PALUMPA-467546 format. One record per residue (C-alpha): x, y, z. Coordinates in steps of 0.2 Angstrom, whole numbers, plus 2048, in hexadecimal, padded with zeros to 3 digits. Layout:
<recs>
XYZ/...
</recs>
This chain:
<recs>
800800800/80E80D805/8158097F2/80680B7E8/80481C7F4/8148237ED/81281E7DD/8018267DC/80A8357E5/8168367D8/8098367CA/7FF8437D5/80F84E7D3/8128497BE/7FE84D7BD/7FF85D7C3/80E8637BA/80585D7A9/7F58657AD/7FF8777AF/80887379F/7F986F794/7F087E79A/7FE886796/80187F784/7EB883783/7EC898787/7E889C775/7D9891774/7DC883770/7CD878777/7D5868777/7E386B782/7DB87678D/7CF865792/7DC85B793/7E186779F/7D48687A9/7D18537A7/7E38517AF/7DE85E7BF/7CF8507C1/7DB8447C1/7E984B7CC/7DA84C7DA/7D483A7D7/7E68347D9/7EA8417EA/7D78397F0/7DD8257EE/7EE82D7F7/7E6833807/7D9823806/7E9819808/7EF824818/7DF823820/7DC81181D/7EE80F824/7E981A833/7D980E836/7E27FE833/7F080283F/7FE7FF831/80D80383C/81980182D/81280F827/81D81F82F/81182A831/80481E83A/81181B846/81682C84B/80483184D/7FA822854/7F881585C/7EF807861/7E680F86E/7E281F864/7CF821864/7C981C853/7C1829851/7CF834852/7D9828847/7D182E838/7D784183C/7E983B840/7EF83D830/7EF850830/7F985383F/80884C838/81485982C/81284D81E/802849822/7FB85B821/80685F811/7FB84E809/7E985A810/7F186A809/7F48617F5/7E38567F8/7D88697FB/7E08707EF/7DE8627E2/7C98637E8/7C98767E5/7D38777D4/7C68697CC/7B88747D2/7BD8837CD/7C387C7BA/7B28747B9/7A98827BD/7B388F7B2/7B38807A3/7A888B797/7AF89B79C/7BE8A879E/7C689D793/7D58A9791/7D78AB7A5/7D48987A9/7E588F7A0/7F089D7A9/7E58987BC/7E88877B9/7FA8897B6/7FC8937C6/7F08857D1/7FA8787C8/80B8807CD/8078827DF/7FE86F7DF/80F8687D5/81A8727E5/81086A7F3/8118597EA/82285A7E8/82685F7FA/8208507FD/8288457F1/83984C7F4/83C857802/84284D811/83784481F/82884A819/82383980E/812833815/81582480D/82981F815/82680E81E/83180782E/8387F682C/8337EC836/8227F583D/8217F884E/8137F0857/80C80185D/80D81385A/814821864/80182A862/7F783A860/7FA84686A/7EE848878/7E985C876/7E4855863/7D7849869/7CA854869/7BA85485E/7BF869858/7CE85F851/7C8854847/7C286283B/7CC873842/7DD86D835/7D3869826/7C8879826/7D6884829/7DF87A81A/7D187D80E/7CE88F812/7E2891810/7E08877FF/7D088D7F8/7D98A07F8/7E58967ED/7D58987DE/7D38AA7DD/7E48AD7DD/7E78A27CE/7DA8AB7C6/7DF8BC7CA/7F28B77C4/7E98B17B3/7E08C47B3/7EF8CF7B4/7F88C17A7/7EB8C479A/7E78D479F/7D68CF7A3/7D48DB7B1/7C18DE7B1/7B48D57BE/7B38C77B5/7C08BD7C1/7B98C37CF/7A78BC7C9/7AF8AC7C6/7B88AA7D5/7AF8B27E3/7A68A07EA/7B78997EC/7BC8AA7F5/7AE8A9800/7AE897803/7C2898808/7BC8A6815/7AF89D81B/7BA88C81C/7C8897826/7BA89E831/7B788F836/7C788A83A/7CA896845/7BA896850/7BC882851/7CF885854/7C9894864/7BD886869/7CA87886D/7D5888875/7C888B880/7C187A889/7D286F884/7E3878889/7DC87D89A/7E288F89A/7D189789B/7D28A1889/7CD89E876/7DA8A9870/7EC8AB874/7F38B4865/7FF8A5861/8078A8853/7FF89884A/7EF8A284E/7F48B0847/7FA8AA837/7E98A2833/7DF8B2839/7E98BF82E/7E58B581F/7D48B6824/7D38C7827/7D88CB817/7CE8C080E/7C08C9817/7C58D980F/7C88D37FE/7B58CD7FE/7B08DE802/7BA8E67F5/7B58DD7E8/7A28E17E8/7AC8F37E4/7B48EC7D4/7A58E17D0/7968F17D2/7A38FE7CF/7B28FB7C4/7BE9027D3/7CC8FB7DE/7D28EE7D1/7E58F07D8/7DF8F07E9/7D68DF7E6/7E48D67DC/7EE8DE7ED/7E48D67F9/7E38C57F0/7F58C47EE/7F88C97FF/7E98BD806/7F28AD7FE/8038B1802/7FE8B4815/7F48A2814/80689A80D/80C8A281D/80089A826/80788A81F/81888F822/819895833/810884839/81E87B830/82F886832/832886844/836899842/82B89E852/825895862/81388C860/809880868/80487D855/81187C84B/81B86C844/82E86B84D/83486583D/83D872833/83F868823/834870816/83488181E/841888813/836885802/82888B809/82F89C80A/83689B7FB/82389B7F2/81F8A77FC/82D8B27F5/8278AC7E3/8168AF7E4/81A8C27EE/82A8C67E1/81D8C17D0/80E8C67D5/8158D87DB/81D8DA7CB/80E8D57BF/8038DF7C7/80D8EE7C7/8108EA7B5/7FE8EA7B2/7FB8FC7BC/7F39057AC/7E88F77AA/7E48F67BB/7DF9077BC/7CB90C7C0/7C39187B6/7B591A7C2/7B79257D5/7AF9237E2/7A092F7E2/79E9337F6/7A792F804/79392D80C/79391E801/79390C804/7A39097F8/7AB914804/7A890B812/7AF8FB80D/7BF904807/7C190981B/7BC8FA821/7CB8F1814/7D68FE81E/7D28F982D/7D18E6829/7E38E881F/7E88F382F/7E38E583D/7EE8D8832/7FF8E4830/7FD8E5844/7FB8D2848/8098D083B/8168DB842/8108D4854/8118C184E/8248C3846/82A8D0853/8368C285A/83E8C0849/83C8D3846/8478D6857/8538C9855/8568CF844/85C8DF84E/85F8DD85F/8668CC85D/85B8C886A/8478C0869/8388C8870/8298C486F/8168CF871/80C8CA87C/7FA8C987C/7F68DA885/8008E3874/7F48DB868/7E68DE870/7EC8F1873/7EE8F4861/7E18E785A/7D28EC865/7CF8FE85D/7D18F784C/7C48EA84F/7B68F6858/7B7903847/7B58F283E/7A48F1848/79F902843/7A3904832/7998F2831/78C8FB838/78D90B82C/79090081A/77F8F8819/77790881D/77D91280D/77A90E7FB/78490C7EE/78F91A7E3/7849297EE/77892C7FE/76E93D802/76F945812/75A942816/75C931811/76E92F81E/76493682A/75592B827/75E91B828/769921835/75E926842/757915849/76890D84C/77091E855/76391E861/76390B863/77790F868/77291C872/76891587D/77290487E/78290F884/777919890/76F906897/781900897/78A90E8A2/77B9108AE/7778FE8B3/7888F58AF/79B8F48B1/79F8F989F/7A290C8A1/7B19058A9/7B88FD89A/7B690888C/7BB8FF87E/7AE8F3881/7A1900885/7A5906873/7A38F686A/7948F3874/78E90486D/79390285B/78B8EF85B/77A8F4860/77A900852/7828F4847/7758E884B/7678F584A/7698FA838/76C8EA832/75A8E483C/7558F6832/75C8EE821/7528DD824/7438E5828/7418F381D/7458E680E/7378DB813/72A8E9814/72E8EF805/72C8DE7FC/71E8DA808/7168E7801/71A8E57EE/7158D37EE/7088D27FB/7118C2803/70F8C0816/71F8C8823/7288B7823/7258B3811/72A8C380B/73B8C2817/7408B280E/73C8B87FE/7488C7801/7538BE807/7568AD7FA/7548BB7EB/7648C57F2/76D8B97FA/77E8C07F8/7788D17FF/76E8C880F/7778BC811/7878C9814/77C8D1822/7798C182B/78D8C082A/7908D1830/7828CD83E/78C8BC843/79E8C6846/7978D584F/78F8C885C/7A08BE85B/7A98CD85F/79B8D386E/7A28C1874/7B28C5875/7B18D687B/7A58D188C/7B18C088E/7BF8C988E/7BB8DA896/7B08D38A5/7B68C28A8/7B88BD8BA/7C88AF8BD/7CD8A98CC/7D989A8D2/7D38928E1/7D98838EA/7CB8768F2/7C98668FB/7BC8598F9/7AD863903/7B1872902/7A98838F8/7AD8948F0/7A38A18EA/7A98AB8D9/79E8B58D2/78F8B38DC/7908A18D8/7928928E8/79F8858E0/79F8768ED/7AE8688E8/7A28568EB/7AF84B8E6/7C08468DE/7BC83A8D0/7C982F8C7/7CB8288B3/7D78178AD/7DA8108A0/7E780A893/7EB81988B/7E982689B/7E68298AD/7D78378B2/7D78418C2/7C884D8C3/7B98538D0/7A88548D0/7A18688D4/79386D8D8/78D87E8D3/7818888DD/7768978D8/76C8A28E4/76D8938F1/7648878E1/77187A8D9/77287D8C6/77D8708C1/78C8668C3/79C8668BB/7AB8598B9/7BC8628B6/7CD8568B3/7DF8548AE/7E28458A3/7F583F8A3/7F7834893/805826893/80E826884/809819879/814808875/81C80A887/81F7F788C/8287F989C/8177F58A8/81D8088B4/80E8108BB/8198208B8/81781F8A7/8068288A9/80E8378AE/81A83789F/81183C890/80484B88D/7F8851898/7E885A895/7D886389E/7C785E89A/7BF86F8A1/7AF86E8AC/7A487A8A1/79387F8A3/78E88B897/77F896895/77B8A7888/7808B4899/78E8AA89D/79889D89F/79F8938AD/7B188A8AA/7BA8838B6/7CC8798B4/7D586D8C1/7E686A8C6/7E685B8D0/7F08588DD/7F88478D8/8088458E4/8018388ED/7FD82D8DB/80E8318D6/8158298E6/80A81B8E6/81181A8D1/8218188D5/82080B8E5/8168018D8/8248038CC/82F7FC8D8/8247EB8DB/8237EA8C9/8367EA8C8/8377DE8D4/82A7D38CF/8327D08BB/8437CE8C3/83E7C08CD/8427C98DE/8417BD8EE/82E7B98F2/8267BF8E2/8187B28DA/8197A78CD/8107B28C0/81D7C18C1/8297B28BF/8227AE8B0/81F7C08AA/8327C48AD/8377B38A3/82B7B9895/8337CB894/8427C3892/83E7B8884/8367C5879/8457D187D/84E7C1870/83F7BC86A/8337C985F/8267BD85C/8227BF86E/8217D2870/8107D386D/80B7C587B/8187CF887/80F7DF883/7FD7D9887/8037D2898/80C7E289D/7FB7EB896/7F17E18A1/7FC7E18B0/7FF7F38AF/7ED7F88B0/7E87F08BE/7F57F78C8/7F48098BF/7E18088C4/7E68028D7/7F380F8D9/7E681D8D0/7D981A8DB/7DF8218EA/7DF8318E6/7C982E8E8/7D082C8F9/7DC8388FE/7D784A903/7E48538FA/7DE8638F2/7DF86A8E1/7E08798D9/7D187F8CE/7D288C8C1/7BF8938C1/7B98A18B5/7AA8AB8B0/7AA8B089F/79A8BA89C/7928B988A/79F8AF884/7928A187B/78F8B086F/79E8AF867/79C89D861/7878A385E/7928B1854/79E8A384B/78E89A846/7838A983F/7928AF833/79389C82C/780899829/7828AF81F/7908A6816/784898811/7788A380C/7828AF801/78A89E7F9/77B8947F6/7768967E2/76789E7DE/7578937D7/75A8977C5/76C8907C8/7658817D1/75B87D7C2/76A87C7B6/76A88E7B1/77B8917B2/7828A27AB/78D89C79C/7948AC795/79C8B979D/78F8C6792/7828BC79E/78C8BE7AD/78C8D07AD/77B8D27A8/7798CA7B8/7848D37C1/77B8E57BB/7698DD7C0/7738DA7D0/7778EB7D2/7648F37CB/75C8E87DA/7678ED7E5/7638FD7E2/7518FB7E4/7548F27F4/75E9037F9/7509107F5/7449047FD/74E90880C/74F91A80C/760918809/75D9217F7/75492F7F2/7479307E6/75293A7DA/76192F7DE/75791F7DC/7519277CB/76192C7C5/76D91C7CB/75F9107C2/75F91A7B2/7729177B3/7719067B6/7669007AA/76E90879D/77E8FF7A2/7748F07A2/76D8F4790/7818F6789/7848E5792/7778DD788/77E8E6778/76B8E476D/76B8CE772/75E8D077D/7588E4781/7478E2780/7478E8793/7428D779A/7498DB7A8/7488EF7AA/73C8ED7B7/73B8DE7C4/7348DD7D4/73D8E27E3/7478D57E6/
</recs>
């Protein structure tokens, strides 16, 4: 199987090279070569799929002849986590990168098989060039061959890092990789547009969905990573400004800016240089995140220690930056926009401000992340910047984003009159003022000015977004006669991009409310309790009812049962614990080996919409460790046949000596040692239950932190709505020609203008002028082929 996998990986590498070469050869319109190129990309996807299947079969079957399986799994590893162990390794994560890219490239080429014939060859060459790079790493770079084998095969493996044995980690890495990789598609088409000088919005329309998919996957990966950190690491937070965390956040921020900025190019033909620069920066940041995980240049709990592929990825980043910059500079004349922003009081100007804030936040995070290298370059010493530094500079930028996220939807495209602005801003401003006054009078928010500002701007933004849904629904209800609920559903379903985007904004604002509340008003205490003792934290009484113990072949768990009371009533129980994992493959039979591996925290968590009660335990296991050392001495005496030892001990000692000379007896010896070790470990561990030793508890009350996760879910739902194809597309009415695509985009602008007019953001005079301009532009696109005015007066939405 390993030989077959190596052969398939080699064929995949040749397929990537061949697909790129065929695409370049057919760039002048040779349909036959382009068709062969596309099919070769499909073959590349199939070959990598087979490679992944072989690796997963090896993990599921405990085939320790595979080095990747032996290093990252074991017999004791739970079956579900064996399937996710592939991407916990250096070589497995590279295979995942190439595999996801093969899927993204195949989907992109299938979607554009009848469009953008001059761009597609170059985009194919770029995507397959990146694919060949990562496939070639696995073939030629040292130490990252996923099909490397061991001979003879060990009887067991090292095992999966216990910290990674968490449900979030089953899908967190694939989500991040999918986000990183999917940005390759818009980047490749942007390069194709620059090479061919086709710098209108067609490449954006063809790849906008891929950019949104990449953004959604990356956002979900970040959310899952935060959840894993919150529930598994035991330090009480969800974001530590770790270098690898930052490396995933930076492309997400730039991708957010890109998704907003391309709307301006689609509607107004502006910001072409900015959009090309943003997608190059986003893709480069995605590669940088891949580099940081593998280079070891910065310390991170998420990073691989091996530095074999870091220099190669850094070289790829250099090629991307230098080549793309040269291409953009050489096309500056073609990238200049004919149109300009008509008014500062317009949606496009707010989008531009939002872009500056997002890029500014990325620059701050980049500086803070790489400051250790920068300081070492100039001073010779590495100096890191801690979380307070990041908070100090990113907080005002994030608050500014919330404000302008609320302002943008209230403004129309192109222009807005003062009277219209007063009409749409009146209610959001009033609600923001009332919320601010209420928080100052009835809470401690006035002591945290940044948090107070965020809450005020969030109230403004959420009210403005709610107003958008209300006015749009009312307008549709008036014109169509539909009931309110049906009108709302019809409004959203006919304008998925617009209202899906609004829902994303709602989710991000709700998420930031959770971040602000939990970080600014958190109660955090470390307490020491014995069984039967109680402590009151933030009005909640926590009682240490009893200690608990769990024992299996893989780990020892020491925890507690805690009772939670509020206002004298029991509201629930939580069970925090600390798990001590035995290194896999140990055959010594020593109980102390349970304390030689990793240790993880199982958090006691009681969640609610108002607050989370979060408790982690550091048990006092000194007595258990003393008992383990005594048991270890008894075990040694047993297998050495000391005077007075029972016959079973002498037999086990003889079996161990025979196994040392005869490998075929190792499995039998290992099973007996494991059985004896389990019995002794259970007896020793239970001494924890009868002891009166105190345990140390970290108790945290996190206000509104649940709204972080709710906000993330809302944002993902909005992204899915924006991605969902329209009814006509689901029935197969795909846009085949570029003229049809431009026509569809223009009529979408007309519907947006109608919605803005109905919402009061455009006066009657401004709407009449804008509507006439847009319909004239639409007729020019039709160019007589469909100039009968069939779309001239569509109903709103």
